mmCIF file of the N, C-alpha and C atoms, coordinates in Angstrom:
data_MODEL
# 
_entry.id   MODEL 
# 
loop_
_atom_site.group_PDB 
_atom_site.id 
_atom_site.type_symbol 
_atom_site.label_atom_id 
_atom_site.label_alt_id 
_atom_site.label_comp_id 
_atom_site.label_asym_id 
_atom_site.label_entity_id 
_atom_site.label_seq_id 
_atom_site.pdbx_PDB_ins_code 
_atom_site.Cartn_x 
_atom_site.Cartn_y 
_atom_site.Cartn_z 
_atom_site.occupancy 
_atom_site.B_iso_or_equiv 
_atom_site.pdbx_formal_charge 
_atom_site.auth_seq_id 
_atom_site.auth_comp_id 
_atom_site.auth_asym_id 
_atom_site.auth_atom_id 
_atom_site.pdbx_PDB_model_num 
ATOM 1   N N  . MET A 1 1  ? -245.661 65.849 -46.531 1.00 0.00 ? 1  MET A N  1 
ATOM 2   C CA . MET A 1 1  ? -246.432 65.458 -47.697 1.00 0.00 ? 1  MET A CA 1 
ATOM 3   C C  . MET A 1 1  ? -247.748 66.223 -47.745 1.00 0.00 ? 1  MET A C  1 
ATOM 4   N N  . GLU A 1 2  ? -248.345 66.400 -46.584 1.00 0.00 ? 2  GLU A N  1 
ATOM 5   C CA . GLU A 1 2  ? -249.614 67.121 -46.532 1.00 0.00 ? 2  GLU A CA 1 
ATOM 6   C C  . GLU A 1 2  ? -249.433 68.605 -46.828 1.00 0.00 ? 2  GLU A C  1 
ATOM 7   N N  . SER A 1 3  ? -248.317 69.175 -46.407 1.00 0.00 ? 3  SER A N  1 
ATOM 8   C CA . SER A 1 3  ? -248.081 70.598 -46.699 1.00 0.00 ? 3  SER A CA 1 
ATOM 9   C C  . SER A 1 3  ? -247.877 70.824 -48.200 1.00 0.00 ? 3  SER A C  1 
ATOM 10  N N  . ILE A 1 4  ? -247.235 69.885 -48.868 1.00 0.00 ? 4  ILE A N  1 
ATOM 11  C CA . ILE A 1 4  ? -247.085 69.987 -50.322 1.00 0.00 ? 4  ILE A CA 1 
ATOM 12  C C  . ILE A 1 4  ? -248.439 69.871 -50.994 1.00 0.00 ? 4  ILE A C  1 
ATOM 13  N N  . TYR A 1 5  ? -249.270 68.948 -50.496 1.00 0.00 ? 5  TYR A N  1 
ATOM 14  C CA . TYR A 1 5  ? -250.621 68.760 -51.032 1.00 0.00 ? 5  TYR A CA 1 
ATOM 15  C C  . TYR A 1 5  ? -251.431 70.055 -50.937 1.00 0.00 ? 5  TYR A C  1 
ATOM 16  N N  . ARG A 1 6  ? -251.332 70.719 -49.792 1.00 0.00 ? 6  ARG A N  1 
ATOM 17  C CA . ARG A 1 6  ? -252.071 71.975 -49.602 1.00 0.00 ? 6  ARG A CA 1 
ATOM 18  C C  . ARG A 1 6  ? -251.467 73.117 -50.401 1.00 0.00 ? 6  ARG A C  1 
ATOM 19  N N  . ARG A 1 7  ? -250.138 73.183 -50.450 1.00 0.00 ? 7  ARG A N  1 
ATOM 20  C CA . ARG A 1 7  ? -249.476 74.280 -51.163 1.00 0.00 ? 7  ARG A CA 1 
ATOM 21  C C  . ARG A 1 7  ? -249.788 74.240 -52.659 1.00 0.00 ? 7  ARG A C  1 
ATOM 22  N N  . TRP A 1 8  ? -249.839 73.048 -53.234 1.00 0.00 ? 8  TRP A N  1 
ATOM 23  C CA . TRP A 1 8  ? -250.131 72.920 -54.659 1.00 0.00 ? 8  TRP A CA 1 
ATOM 24  C C  . TRP A 1 8  ? -251.624 72.887 -54.952 1.00 0.00 ? 8  TRP A C  1 
ATOM 25  N N  . ARG A 1 9  ? -252.458 72.928 -53.906 1.00 0.00 ? 9  ARG A N  1 
ATOM 26  C CA . ARG A 1 9  ? -253.920 72.898 -54.043 1.00 0.00 ? 9  ARG A CA 1 
ATOM 27  C C  . ARG A 1 9  ? -254.368 71.709 -54.893 1.00 0.00 ? 9  ARG A C  1 
ATOM 28  N N  . ALA A 1 10 ? -253.906 70.549 -54.527 1.00 0.00 ? 10 ALA A N  1 
ATOM 29  C CA . ALA A 1 10 ? -254.161 69.342 -55.304 1.00 0.00 ? 10 ALA A CA 1 
ATOM 30  C C  . ALA A 1 10 ? -255.644 69.013 -55.387 1.00 0.00 ? 10 ALA A C  1 
ATOM 31  N N  . ALA A 1 11 ? -256.388 69.217 -54.322 1.00 0.00 ? 11 ALA A N  1 
ATOM 32  C CA . ALA A 1 11 ? -257.825 68.930 -54.351 1.00 0.00 ? 11 ALA A CA 1 
ATOM 33  C C  . ALA A 1 11 ? -258.532 69.833 -55.367 1.00 0.00 ? 11 ALA A C  1 
ATOM 34  N N  . PHE A 1 12 ? -258.136 71.087 -55.423 1.00 0.00 ? 12 PHE A N  1 
ATOM 35  C CA . PHE A 1 12 ? -258.712 72.025 -56.387 1.00 0.00 ? 12 PHE A CA 1 
ATOM 36  C C  . PHE A 1 12 ? -258.422 71.577 -57.821 1.00 0.00 ? 12 PHE A C  1 
ATOM 37  N N  . TRP A 1 13 ? -257.165 71.202 -58.105 1.00 0.00 ? 13 TRP A N  1 
ATOM 38  C CA . TRP A 1 13 ? -256.801 70.798 -59.459 1.00 0.00 ? 13 TRP A CA 1 
ATOM 39  C C  . TRP A 1 13 ? -257.462 69.488 -59.853 1.00 0.00 ? 13 TRP A C  1 
ATOM 40  N N  . GLU A 1 14 ? -257.704 68.623 -58.881 1.00 0.00 ? 14 GLU A N  1 
ATOM 41  C CA . GLU A 1 14 ? -258.426 67.384 -59.181 1.00 0.00 ? 14 GLU A CA 1 
ATOM 42  C C  . GLU A 1 14 ? -259.841 67.689 -59.649 1.00 0.00 ? 14 GLU A C  1 
ATOM 43  N N  . LYS A 1 15 ? -260.496 68.612 -58.971 1.00 0.00 ? 15 LYS A N  1 
ATOM 44  C CA . LYS A 1 15 ? -261.860 68.989 -59.360 1.00 0.00 ? 15 LYS A CA 1 
ATOM 45  C C  . LYS A 1 15 ? -261.884 69.725 -60.701 1.00 0.00 ? 15 LYS A C  1 
ATOM 46  N N  . VAL A 1 16 ? -260.885 70.574 -60.921 1.00 0.00 ? 16 VAL A N  1 
ATOM 47  C CA . VAL A 1 16 ? -260.812 71.307 -62.190 1.00 0.00 ? 16 VAL A CA 1 
ATOM 48  C C  . VAL A 1 16 ? -260.608 70.347 -63.352 1.00 0.00 ? 16 VAL A C  1 
ATOM 49  N N  . SER A 1 17 ? -259.769 69.334 -63.171 1.00 0.00 ? 17 SER A N  1 
ATOM 50  C CA . SER A 1 17 ? -259.537 68.378 -64.256 1.00 0.00 ? 17 SER A CA 1 
ATOM 51  C C  . SER A 1 17 ? -260.817 67.625 -64.610 1.00 0.00 ? 17 SER A C  1 
ATOM 52  N N  . VAL A 1 18 ? -261.626 67.298 -63.612 1.00 0.00 ? 18 VAL A N  1 
ATOM 53  C CA . VAL A 1 18 ? -262.900 66.622 -63.878 1.00 0.00 ? 18 VAL A CA 1 
ATOM 54  C C  . VAL A 1 18 ? -263.848 67.552 -64.640 1.00 0.00 ? 18 VAL A C  1 
ATOM 55  N N  . LEU A 1 19 ? -263.924 68.805 -64.223 1.00 0.00 ? 19 LEU A N  1 
ATOM 56  C CA . LEU A 1 19 ? -264.814 69.747 -64.907 1.00 0.00 ? 19 LEU A CA 1 
ATOM 57  C C  . LEU A 1 19 ? -264.381 69.999 -66.349 1.00 0.00 ? 19 LEU A C  1 
ATOM 58  N N  . VAL A 1 20 ? -263.078 70.154 -66.574 1.00 0.00 ? 20 VAL A N  1 
ATOM 59  C CA . VAL A 1 20 ? -262.584 70.361 -67.937 1.00 0.00 ? 20 VAL A CA 1 
ATOM 60  C C  . VAL A 1 20 ? -262.856 69.124 -68.789 1.00 0.00 ? 20 VAL A C  1 
ATOM 61  N N  . PHE A 1 21 ? -262.679 67.941 -68.207 1.00 0.00 ? 21 PHE A N  1 
ATOM 62  C CA . PHE A 1 21 ? -262.981 66.699 -68.938 1.00 0.00 ? 21 PHE A CA 1 
ATOM 63  C C  . PHE A 1 21 ? -264.436 66.665 -69.370 1.00 0.00 ? 21 PHE A C  1 
ATOM 64  N N  . ILE A 1 22 ? -265.333 66.992 -68.453 1.00 0.00 ? 22 ILE A N  1 
ATOM 65  C CA . ILE A 1 22 ? -266.766 66.967 -68.777 1.00 0.00 ? 22 ILE A CA 1 
ATOM 66  C C  . ILE A 1 22 ? -267.094 67.983 -69.860 1.00 0.00 ? 22 ILE A C  1 
ATOM 67  N N  . VAL A 1 23 ? -266.529 69.173 -69.762 1.00 0.00 ? 23 VAL A N  1 
ATOM 68  C CA . VAL A 1 23 ? -266.795 70.213 -70.773 1.00 0.00 ? 23 VAL A CA 1 
ATOM 69  C C  . VAL A 1 23 ? -266.269 69.781 -72.135 1.00 0.00 ? 23 VAL A C  1 
ATOM 70  N N  . LEU A 1 24 ? -265.037 69.268 -72.193 1.00 0.00 ? 24 LEU A N  1 
ATOM 71  C CA . LEU A 1 24 ? -264.483 68.833 -73.474 1.00 0.00 ? 24 LEU A CA 1 
ATOM 72  C C  . LEU A 1 24 ? -265.255 67.654 -74.062 1.00 0.00 ? 24 LEU A C  1 
ATOM 73  N N  . ALA A 1 25 ? -265.672 66.737 -73.212 1.00 0.00 ? 25 ALA A N  1 
ATOM 74  C CA . ALA A 1 25 ? -266.467 65.603 -73.699 1.00 0.00 ? 25 ALA A CA 1 
ATOM 75  C C  . ALA A 1 25 ? -267.808 66.078 -74.234 1.00 0.00 ? 25 ALA A C  1 
ATOM 76  N N  . ALA A 1 26 ? -268.440 67.030 -73.563 1.00 0.00 ? 26 ALA A N  1 
ATOM 77  C CA . ALA A 1 26 ? -269.721 67.557 -74.038 1.00 0.00 ? 26 ALA A CA 1 
ATOM 78  C C  . ALA A 1 26 ? -269.553 68.301 -75.358 1.00 0.00 ? 26 ALA A C  1 
ATOM 79  N N  . ILE A 1 27 ? -268.480 69.069 -75.476 1.00 0.00 ? 27 ILE A N  1 
ATOM 80  C CA . ILE A 1 27 ? -268.220 69.782 -76.733 1.00 0.00 ? 27 ILE A CA 1 
ATOM 81  C C  . ILE A 1 27 ? -268.007 68.784 -77.865 1.00 0.00 ? 27 ILE A C  1 
ATOM 82  N N  . THR A 1 28 ? -267.312 67.706 -77.591 1.00 0.00 ? 28 THR A N  1 
ATOM 83  C CA . THR A 1 28 ? -267.086 66.678 -78.604 1.00 0.00 ? 28 THR A CA 1 
ATOM 84  C C  . THR A 1 28 ? -268.387 65.997 -78.988 1.00 0.00 ? 28 THR A C  1 
ATOM 85  N N  . LEU A 1 29 ? -269.251 65.738 -78.012 1.00 0.00 ? 29 LEU A N  1 
ATOM 86  C CA . LEU A 1 29 ? -270.537 65.112 -78.316 1.00 0.00 ? 29 LEU A CA 1 
ATOM 87  C C  . LEU A 1 29 ? -271.433 66.017 -79.149 1.00 0.00 ? 29 LEU A C  1 
ATOM 88  N N  . VAL A 1 30 ? -271.294 67.323 -78.988 1.00 0.00 ? 30 VAL A N  1 
ATOM 89  C CA . VAL A 1 30 ? -272.074 68.269 -79.786 1.00 0.00 ? 30 VAL A CA 1 
ATOM 90  C C  . VAL A 1 30 ? -271.627 68.226 -81.242 1.00 0.00 ? 30 VAL A C  1 
ATOM 91  N N  . GLY A 1 31 ? -270.363 67.910 -81.467 1.00 0.00 ? 31 GLY A N  1 
ATOM 92  C CA . GLY A 1 31 ? -269.868 67.788 -82.829 1.00 0.00 ? 31 GLY A CA 1 
ATOM 93  C C  . GLY A 1 31 ? -268.677 68.661 -83.141 1.00 0.00 ? 31 GLY A C  1 
ATOM 94  N N  . ILE A 1 32 ? -268.221 69.437 -82.189 1.00 0.00 ? 32 ILE A N  1 
ATOM 95  C CA . ILE A 1 32 ? -267.052 70.282 -82.391 1.00 0.00 ? 32 ILE A CA 1 
ATOM 96  C C  . ILE A 1 32 ? -265.812 69.462 -82.016 1.00 0.00 ? 32 ILE A C  1 
ATOM 97  N N  . GLU A 1 33 ? -264.883 69.311 -82.962 1.00 0.00 ? 33 GLU A N  1 
ATOM 98  C CA . GLU A 1 33 ? -263.698 68.511 -82.709 1.00 0.00 ? 33 GLU A CA 1 
ATOM 99  C C  . GLU A 1 33 ? -262.454 69.248 -83.154 1.00 0.00 ? 33 GLU A C  1 
ATOM 100 N N  . LEU A 1 34 ? -261.328 68.819 -82.640 1.00 0.00 ? 34 LEU A N  1 
ATOM 101 C CA . LEU A 1 34 ? -260.055 69.317 -83.137 1.00 0.00 ? 34 LEU A CA 1 
ATOM 102 C C  . LEU A 1 34 ? -259.810 68.708 -84.514 1.00 0.00 ? 34 LEU A C  1 
ATOM 103 N N  . PRO A 1 35 ? -259.066 69.395 -85.359 1.00 0.00 ? 35 PRO A N  1 
ATOM 104 C CA . PRO A 1 35 ? -258.787 68.795 -86.677 1.00 0.00 ? 35 PRO A CA 1 
ATOM 105 C C  . PRO A 1 35 ? -257.936 67.537 -86.528 1.00 0.00 ? 35 PRO A C  1 
ATOM 106 N N  . HIS A 1 36 ? -258.277 66.529 -87.311 1.00 0.00 ? 36 HIS A N  1 
ATOM 107 C CA . HIS A 1 36 ? -257.524 65.276 -87.273 1.00 0.00 ? 36 HIS A CA 1 
ATOM 108 C C  . HIS A 1 36 ? -256.312 65.407 -88.173 1.00 0.00 ? 36 HIS A C  1 
ATOM 109 N N  . GLY A 1 37 ? -255.188 64.926 -87.714 1.00 0.00 ? 37 GLY A N  1 
ATOM 110 C CA . GLY A 1 37 ? -253.955 64.963 -88.491 1.00 0.00 ? 37 GLY A CA 1 
ATOM 111 C C  . GLY A 1 37 ? -253.764 63.663 -89.244 1.00 0.00 ? 37 GLY A C  1 
ATOM 112 N N  . GLU A 1 38 ? -252.631 63.551 -89.860 1.00 0.00 ? 38 GLU A N  1 
ATOM 113 C CA . GLU A 1 38 ? -252.264 62.320 -90.540 1.00 0.00 ? 38 GLU A CA 1 
ATOM 114 C C  . GLU A 1 38 ? -251.787 61.296 -89.521 1.00 0.00 ? 38 GLU A C  1 
ATOM 115 N N  . LEU A 1 39 ? -251.867 60.036 -89.888 1.00 0.00 ? 39 LEU A N  1 
ATOM 116 C CA . LEU A 1 39 ? -251.456 58.956 -89.001 1.00 0.00 ? 39 LEU A CA 1 
ATOM 117 C C  . LEU A 1 39 ? -249.995 59.129 -88.611 1.00 0.00 ? 39 LEU A C  1 
ATOM 118 N N  . GLY A 1 40 ? -249.711 59.128 -87.316 1.00 0.00 ? 40 GLY A N  1 
ATOM 119 C CA . GLY A 1 40 ? -248.359 59.252 -86.806 1.00 0.00 ? 40 GLY A CA 1 
ATOM 120 C C  . GLY A 1 40 ? -247.970 60.662 -86.419 1.00 0.00 ? 40 GLY A C  1 
ATOM 121 N N  . GLU A 1 41 ? -248.768 61.651 -86.759 1.00 0.00 ? 41 GLU A N  1 
ATOM 122 C CA . GLU A 1 41 ? -248.476 63.020 -86.361 1.00 0.00 ? 41 GLU A CA 1 
ATOM 123 C C  . GLU A 1 41 ? -248.822 63.217 -84.888 1.00 0.00 ? 41 GLU A C  1 
ATOM 124 N N  . LEU A 1 42 ? -248.331 64.304 -84.338 1.00 0.00 ? 42 LEU A N  1 
ATOM 125 C CA . LEU A 1 42 ? -248.519 64.560 -82.913 1.00 0.00 ? 42 LEU A CA 1 
ATOM 126 C C  . LEU A 1 42 ? -249.985 64.750 -82.558 1.00 0.00 ? 42 LEU A C  1 
ATOM 127 N N  . ILE A 1 43 ? -250.745 65.447 -83.381 1.00 0.00 ? 43 ILE A N  1 
ATOM 128 C CA . ILE A 1 43 ? -252.156 65.697 -83.069 1.00 0.00 ? 43 ILE A CA 1 
ATOM 129 C C  . ILE A 1 43 ? -253.094 64.840 -83.924 1.00 0.00 ? 43 ILE A C  1 
ATOM 130 N N  . SER A 1 44 ? -252.669 63.625 -84.213 1.00 0.00 ? 44 SER A N  1 
ATOM 131 C CA . SER A 1 44 ? -253.512 62.767 -85.036 1.00 0.00 ? 44 SER A CA 1 
ATOM 132 C C  . SER A 1 44 ? -254.666 62.159 -84.248 1.00 0.00 ? 44 SER A C  1 
ATOM 133 N N  . GLY A 1 45 ? -254.634 62.238 -82.937 1.00 0.00 ? 45 GLY A N  1 
ATOM 134 C CA . GLY A 1 45 ? -255.670 61.625 -82.114 1.00 0.00 ? 45 GLY A CA 1 
ATOM 135 C C  . GLY A 1 45 ? -256.837 62.535 -81.805 1.00 0.00 ? 45 GLY A C  1 
ATOM 136 N N  . GLY A 1 46 ? -256.809 63.779 -82.279 1.00 0.00 ? 46 GLY A N  1 
ATOM 137 C CA . GLY A 1 46 ? -257.887 64.704 -81.979 1.00 0.00 ? 46 GLY A CA 1 
ATOM 138 C C  . GLY A 1 46 ? -257.876 65.088 -80.507 1.00 0.00 ? 46 GLY A C  1 
ATOM 139 N N  . ILE A 1 47 ? -259.027 64.953 -79.862 1.00 0.00 ? 47 ILE A N  1 
ATOM 140 C CA . ILE A 1 47 ? -259.160 65.380 -78.471 1.00 0.00 ? 47 ILE A CA 1 
ATOM 141 C C  . ILE A 1 47 ? -258.894 64.243 -77.479 1.00 0.00 ? 47 ILE A C  1 
ATOM 142 N N  . VAL A 1 48 ? -258.769 63.022 -77.967 1.00 0.00 ? 48 VAL A N  1 
ATOM 143 C CA . VAL A 1 48 ? -258.592 61.870 -77.086 1.00 0.00 ? 48 VAL A CA 1 
ATOM 144 C C  . VAL A 1 48 ? -257.320 61.966 -76.234 1.00 0.00 ? 48 VAL A C  1 
ATOM 145 N N  . PRO A 1 49 ? -256.164 62.363 -76.770 1.00 0.00 ? 49 PRO A N  1 
ATOM 146 C CA . PRO A 1 49 ? -254.986 62.487 -75.892 1.00 0.00 ? 49 PRO A CA 1 
ATOM 147 C C  . PRO A 1 49 ? -255.170 63.517 -74.781 1.00 0.00 ? 49 PRO A C  1 
ATOM 148 N N  . ILE A 1 50 ? -255.885 64.589 -75.062 1.00 0.00 ? 50 ILE A N  1 
ATOM 149 C CA . ILE A 1 50 ? -256.153 65.599 -74.030 1.00 0.00 ? 50 ILE A CA 1 
ATOM 150 C C  . ILE A 1 50 ? -257.033 65.005 -72.933 1.00 0.00 ? 50 ILE A C  1 
ATOM 151 N N  . LEU A 1 51 ? -258.058 64.257 -73.324 1.00 0.00 ? 51 LEU A N  1 
ATOM 152 C CA . LEU A 1 51 ? -258.926 63.613 -72.339 1.00 0.00 ? 51 LEU A CA 1 
ATOM 153 C C  . LEU A 1 51 ? -258.148 62.585 -71.517 1.00 0.00 ? 51 LEU A C  1 
ATOM 154 N N  . ASN A 1 52 ? -257.251 61.846 -72.158 1.00 0.00 ? 52 ASN A N  1 
ATOM 155 C CA . ASN A 1 52 ? -256.430 60.875 -71.423 1.00 0.00 ? 52 ASN A CA 1 
ATOM 156 C C  . ASN A 1 52 ? -255.526 61.570 -70.417 1.00 0.00 ? 52 ASN A C  1 
ATOM 157 N N  . PHE A 1 53 ? -254.963 62.708 -70.780 1.00 0.00 ? 53 PHE A N  1 
ATOM 158 C CA . PHE A 1 53 ? -254.118 63.472 -69.871 1.00 0.00 ? 53 PHE A CA 1 
ATOM 159 C C  . PHE A 1 53 ? -254.923 63.950 -68.670 1.00 0.00 ? 53 PHE A C  1 
ATOM 160 N N  . LEU A 1 54 ? -256.157 64.413 -68.889 1.00 0.00 ? 54 LEU A N  1 
ATOM 161 C CA . LEU A 1 54 ? -257.000 64.870 -67.784 1.00 0.00 ? 54 LEU A CA 1 
ATOM 162 C C  . LEU A 1 54 ? -257.361 63.716 -66.847 1.00 0.00 ? 54 LEU A C  1 
ATOM 163 N N  . VAL A 1 55 ? -257.618 62.545 -67.406 1.00 0.00 ? 55 VAL A N  1 
ATOM 164 C CA . VAL A 1 55 ? -257.901 61.377 -66.572 1.00 0.00 ? 55 VAL A CA 1 
ATOM 165 C C  . VAL A 1 55 ? -256.673 60.998 -65.759 1.00 0.00 ? 55 VAL A C  1 
ATOM 166 N N  . ALA A 1 56 ? -255.491 61.087 -66.359 1.00 0.00 ? 56 ALA A N  1 
ATOM 167 C CA . ALA A 1 56 ? -254.264 60.775 -65.630 1.00 0.00 ? 56 ALA A CA 1 
ATOM 168 C C  . ALA A 1 56 ? -254.054 61.725 -64.455 1.00 0.00 ? 56 ALA A C  1 
ATOM 169 N N  . ILE A 1 57 ? -254.344 63.008 -64.653 1.00 0.00 ? 57 ILE A N  1 
ATOM 170 C CA . ILE A 1 57 ? -254.241 63.979 -63.561 1.00 0.00 ? 57 ILE A CA 1 
ATOM 171 C C  . ILE A 1 57 ? -255.211 63.624 -62.446 1.00 0.00 ? 57 ILE A C  1 
ATOM 172 N N  . LYS A 1 58 ? -256.444 63.300 -62.807 1.00 0.00 ? 58 LYS A N  1 
ATOM 173 C CA . LYS A 1 58 ? -257.467 62.951 -61.817 1.00 0.00 ? 58 LYS A CA 1 
ATOM 174 C C  . LYS A 1 58 ? -257.047 61.730 -61.007 1.00 0.00 ? 58 LYS A C  1 
ATOM 175 N N  . VAL A 1 59 ? -256.555 60.706 -61.679 1.00 0.00 ? 59 VAL A N  1 
ATOM 176 C CA . VAL A 1 59 ? -256.163 59.469 -60.991 1.00 0.00 ? 59 VAL A CA 1 
ATOM 177 C C  . VAL A 1 59 ? -254.957 59.711 -60.085 1.00 0.00 ? 59 VAL A C  1 
ATOM 178 N N  . ALA A 1 60 ? -253.974 60.449 -60.569 1.00 0.00 ? 60 ALA A N  1 
ATOM 179 C CA . ALA A 1 60 ? -252.773 60.705 -59.763 1.00 0.00 ? 60 ALA A CA 1 
ATOM 180 C C  . ALA A 1 60 ? -253.110 61.504 -58.512 1.00 0.00 ? 60 ALA A C  1 
ATOM 181 N N  . LEU A 1 61 ? -253.890 62.559 -58.664 1.00 0.00 ? 61 LEU A N  1 
ATOM 182 C CA . LEU A 1 61 ? -254.238 63.382 -57.502 1.00 0.00 ? 61 LEU A CA 1 
ATOM 183 C C  . LEU A 1 61 ? -255.184 62.647 -56.556 1.00 0.00 ? 61 LEU A C  1 
ATOM 184 N N  . GLY A 1 62 ? -256.074 61.838 -57.094 1.00 0.00 ? 62 GLY A N  1 
ATOM 185 C CA . GLY A 1 62 ? -256.953 61.028 -56.250 1.00 0.00 ? 62 GLY A CA 1 
ATOM 186 C C  . GLY A 1 62 ? -256.174 59.995 -55.456 1.00 0.00 ? 62 GLY A C  1 
ATOM 187 N N  . SER A 1 63 ? -255.182 59.394 -56.082 1.00 0.00 ? 63 SER A N  1 
ATOM 188 C CA . SER A 1 63 ? -254.327 58.430 -55.372 1.00 0.00 ? 63 SER A CA 1 
ATOM 189 C C  . SER A 1 63 ? -253.555 59.112 -54.259 1.00 0.00 ? 63 SER A C  1 
ATOM 190 N N  . TRP A 1 64 ? -253.079 60.310 -54.526 1.00 0.00 ? 64 TRP A N  1 
ATOM 191 C CA . TRP A 1 64 ? -252.356 61.083 -53.527 1.00 0.00 ? 64 TRP A CA 1 
ATOM 192 C C  . TRP A 1 64 ? -253.265 61.371 -52.329 1.00 0.00 ? 64 TRP A C  1 
ATOM 193 N N  . THR A 1 65 ? -254.517 61.708 -52.608 1.00 0.00 ? 65 THR A N  1 
ATOM 194 C CA . THR A 1 65 ? -255.483 61.973 -51.540 1.00 0.00 ? 65 THR A CA 1 
ATOM 195 C C  . THR A 1 65 ? -255.732 60.725 -50.699 1.00 0.00 ? 65 THR A C  1 
ATOM 196 N N  . VAL A 1 66 ? -255.883 59.589 -51.346 1.00 0.00 ? 66 VAL A N  1 
ATOM 197 C CA . VAL A 1 66 ? -256.123 58.342 -50.619 1.00 0.00 ? 66 VAL A CA 1 
ATOM 198 C C  . VAL A 1 66 ? -254.928 57.990 -49.729 1.00 0.00 ? 66 VAL A C  1 
ATOM 199 N N  . ILE A 1 67 ? -253.734 58.163 -50.254 1.00 0.00 ? 67 ILE A N  1 
ATOM 200 C CA . ILE A 1 67 ? -252.534 57.881 -49.457 1.00 0.00 ? 67 ILE A CA 1 
ATOM 201 C C  . ILE A 1 67 ? -252.470 58.805 -48.242 1.00 0.00 ? 67 ILE A C  1 
ATOM 202 N N  . LEU A 1 68 ? -252.777 60.094 -48.448 1.00 0.00 ? 68 LEU A N  1 
ATOM 203 C CA . LEU A 1 68 ? -252.770 61.021 -47.312 1.00 0.00 ? 68 LEU A CA 1 
ATOM 204 C C  . LEU A 1 68 ? -253.805 60.639 -46.254 1.00 0.00 ? 68 LEU A C  1 
ATOM 205 N N  . VAL A 1 69 ? -254.969 60.206 -46.681 1.00 0.00 ? 69 VAL A N  1 
ATOM 206 C CA . VAL A 1 69 ? -256.006 59.792 -45.723 1.00 0.00 ? 69 VAL A CA 1 
ATOM 207 C C  . VAL A 1 69 ? -255.552 58.549 -44.959 1.00 0.00 ? 69 VAL A C  1 
ATOM 208 N N  . PHE A 1 70 ? -254.937 57.595 -45.668 1.00 0.00 ? 70 PHE A N  1 
ATOM 209 C CA . PHE A 1 70 ? -254.428 56.403 -44.987 1.00 0.00 ? 70 PHE A CA 1 
ATOM 210 C C  . PHE A 1 70 ? -253.356 56.762 -43.977 1.00 0.00 ? 70 PHE A C  1 
ATOM 211 N N  . ILE A 1 71 ? -252.474 57.688 -44.324 1.00 0.00 ? 71 ILE A N  1 
ATOM 212 C CA . ILE A 1 71 ? -251.419 58.091 -43.390 1.00 0.00 ? 71 ILE A CA 1 
ATOM 213 C C  . ILE A 1 71 ? -252.014 58.824 -42.193 1.00 0.00 ? 71 ILE A C  1 
ATOM 214 N N  . ARG A 1 72 ? -252.953 59.719 -42.455 1.00 0.00 ? 72 ARG A N  1 
ATOM 215 C CA . ARG A 1 72 ? -253.531 60.527 -41.385 1.00 0.00 ? 72 ARG A CA 1 
ATOM 216 C C  . ARG A 1 72 ? -254.298 59.684 -40.386 1.00 0.00 ? 72 ARG A C  1 
ATOM 217 N N  . TYR A 1 73 ? -255.049 58.686 -40.846 1.00 0.00 ? 73 TYR A N  1 
ATOM 218 C CA . TYR A 1 73 ? -255.908 57.911 -39.961 1.00 0.00 ? 73 TYR A CA 1 
ATOM 219 C C  . TYR A 1 73 ? -255.375 56.498 -39.700 1.00 0.00 ? 73 TYR A C  1 
ATOM 220 N N  . ARG A 1 74 ? -254.084 56.284 -39.833 1.00 0.00 ? 74 ARG A N  1 
ATOM 221 C CA . ARG A 1 74 ? -253.536 54.948 -39.572 1.00 0.00 ? 74 ARG A CA 1 
ATOM 222 C C  . ARG A 1 74 ? -253.725 54.602 -38.093 1.00 0.00 ? 74 ARG A C  1 
ATOM 223 N N  . GLY A 1 75 ? -254.075 53.382 -37.859 1.00 0.00 ? 75 GLY A N  1 
ATOM 224 C CA . GLY A 1 75 ? -254.241 52.922 -36.488 1.00 0.00 ? 75 GLY A CA 1 
ATOM 225 C C  . GLY A 1 75 ? -255.606 53.228 -35.902 1.00 0.00 ? 75 GLY A C  1 
ATOM 226 N N  . LEU A 1 76 ? -256.459 53.953 -36.622 1.00 0.00 ? 76 LEU A N  1 
ATOM 227 C CA . LEU A 1 76 ? -257.773 54.266 -36.089 1.00 0.00 ? 76 LEU A CA 1 
ATOM 228 C C  . LEU A 1 76 ? -258.858 53.317 -36.581 1.00 0.00 ? 76 LEU A C  1 
ATOM 229 N N  . LEU A 1 77 ? -258.467 52.336 -37.370 1.00 0.00 ? 77 LEU A N  1 
ATOM 230 C CA . LEU A 1 77 ? -259.468 51.410 -37.898 1.00 0.00 ? 77 LEU A CA 1 
ATOM 231 C C  . LEU A 1 77 ? -259.847 50.362 -36.918 1.00 0.00 ? 77 LEU A C  1 
# 
């Protein structure tokens, strides 16, 4: 499990997802937005679905890191 974590550079992608989230949120706060679609269309949510996807990546990779730490240091508590 740890070799897969290192091979995919999960820690790096976790940090990148946070940085991209912050940049996109700042761009949105400045006033630049994606065009809004009609209700029910794929891109009707603007930038919110992209931000939700980035948060999901952060949470999944963070959970993976916590599990690896628990496995690595089991019995040392």
